[in-house]
Every structure is written in structure tokens, then in C-alpha cells.
C-alpha positions as CSV (number, residue, x, y, z in Angstrom):
1,M,170.5,86.6,-211.8
2,T,168.6,86.7,-208.5
3,E,166.7,83.8,-207.1
4,V,163.2,84.7,-205.9
5,V,161.4,82.1,-203.7
6,Y,157.7,82.1,-202.8
7,F,156.1,80.3,-199.9
8,A,152.6,79.4,-198.8
9,W,149.8,81.4,-200.4
10,V,152.3,83.6,-202.2
11,R,153.4,80.6,-204.1
12,E,149.8,79.5,-204.7
13,R,148.9,82.8,-206.2
14,I,151.9,83.1,-208.4
15,G,152.0,79.4,-209.4
16,L,155.7,79.0,-208.9
17,P,157.8,77.9,-205.9
18,R,160.9,79.9,-207.2
19,E,162.3,81.7,-210.2
20,S,165.5,83.3,-211.4
21,I,165.0,86.9,-212.5
22,E,167.0,89.7,-214.0
23,T,166.1,92.9,-212.2
24,T,167.2,96.6,-212.0
25,A,165.5,97.0,-208.7
26,L,167.5,98.8,-206.0
27,T,165.3,97.8,-203.0
28,V,162.8,95.0,-202.2
29,A,160.0,97.5,-202.7
30,D,161.3,98.3,-206.2
31,L,161.4,94.6,-207.0
32,V,157.8,94.1,-205.7
33,A,156.7,97.0,-208.1
34,E,158.5,95.3,-211.0
35,L,156.8,91.9,-210.2
36,R,153.4,93.5,-209.8
37,A,153.7,95.0,-213.2
38,R,154.4,91.6,-214.8
39,E,151.0,89.9,-214.7
40,P,147.8,89.9,-212.7
41,R,148.9,86.9,-210.6
42,Y,151.9,88.8,-209.3
43,D,149.8,91.9,-208.7
44,A,147.4,89.7,-206.7
45,A,150.2,88.1,-204.7
46,F,151.8,91.4,-203.7
47,A,148.6,93.5,-203.4
48,D,149.0,93.9,-199.6
49,V,152.7,93.8,-198.7
50,S,151.7,94.4,-195.0
51,A,150.6,90.7,-195.1
52,L,154.1,89.6,-196.2
53,R,157.5,89.1,-194.8
54,V,160.8,89.1,-196.8
55,A,164.1,87.4,-196.2
56,L,167.3,88.4,-198.1
57,D,169.8,85.6,-198.2
58,Q,167.9,83.9,-195.4
59,Q,167.9,86.9,-193.1
60,L,164.6,88.6,-192.2
61,S,164.6,92.0,-193.7
62,D,162.2,94.8,-194.7
63,F,160.9,96.2,-198.0
64,S,163.2,99.2,-197.9
65,A,166.3,97.0,-197.8
66,P,168.8,97.3,-200.7
67,L,169.2,94.4,-203.0
68,A,172.9,95.0,-203.9
69,G,174.8,91.7,-203.5
70,V,171.7,89.7,-202.6
71,H,171.5,86.2,-204.1
72,E,168.1,85.0,-202.8
73,I,164.9,86.9,-201.9
74,A,162.1,84.9,-200.2
75,F,158.6,86.1,-199.7
76,F,156.3,84.5,-197.2
77,P,153.3,85.3,-194.9
78,P,154.0,85.9,-191.2
79,M,154.7,82.8,-189.1
80,T,152.2,82.0,-186.4
81,G,152.8,79.8,-183.4
82,G,150.5,77.2,-182.2
């Protein structure tokens, strides 16, 4: 099982702060494709991945990164300073 965590508007669109999932995805991009195919709310949340960042086991990564050995995947919008 892999823990997927959603922050900010991603969490609002999906309606969950986190979930444990079984996946056959090899990369983050593959996982996003699996999630988008689930339900319209996931499709809406991941419609524009250029507006998202991803962290694998709390390390900033990119969507081409492999998921082998990863325990937690977090999706969030870019951080802004102020």
C-alpha cells in the first residue's frame, strides 16, 4: 500500500486529505493517470499537473520519478512567499 496525501485545493477537489492505495504505476505520471481515470473529482484535481508539485517520501520530486520503494506521495500547489 502507498499513502497518497493531498494538500490545499487538491484536497478540496478530491474531498480527502489522504488515502492508502494499491497501484501498479511505475512513475508519478502513471499514478496520476490511474487516479484521473477513477472519478471526475480526481480528473478535475489533476487536469493541469503543471499547477502541481509532488513530493516522494517528503522529498520534492517530479512527475517522471519512479515509485519503486516509495511509501508516501504528496501532491500540492506550488508554495508562494509573502
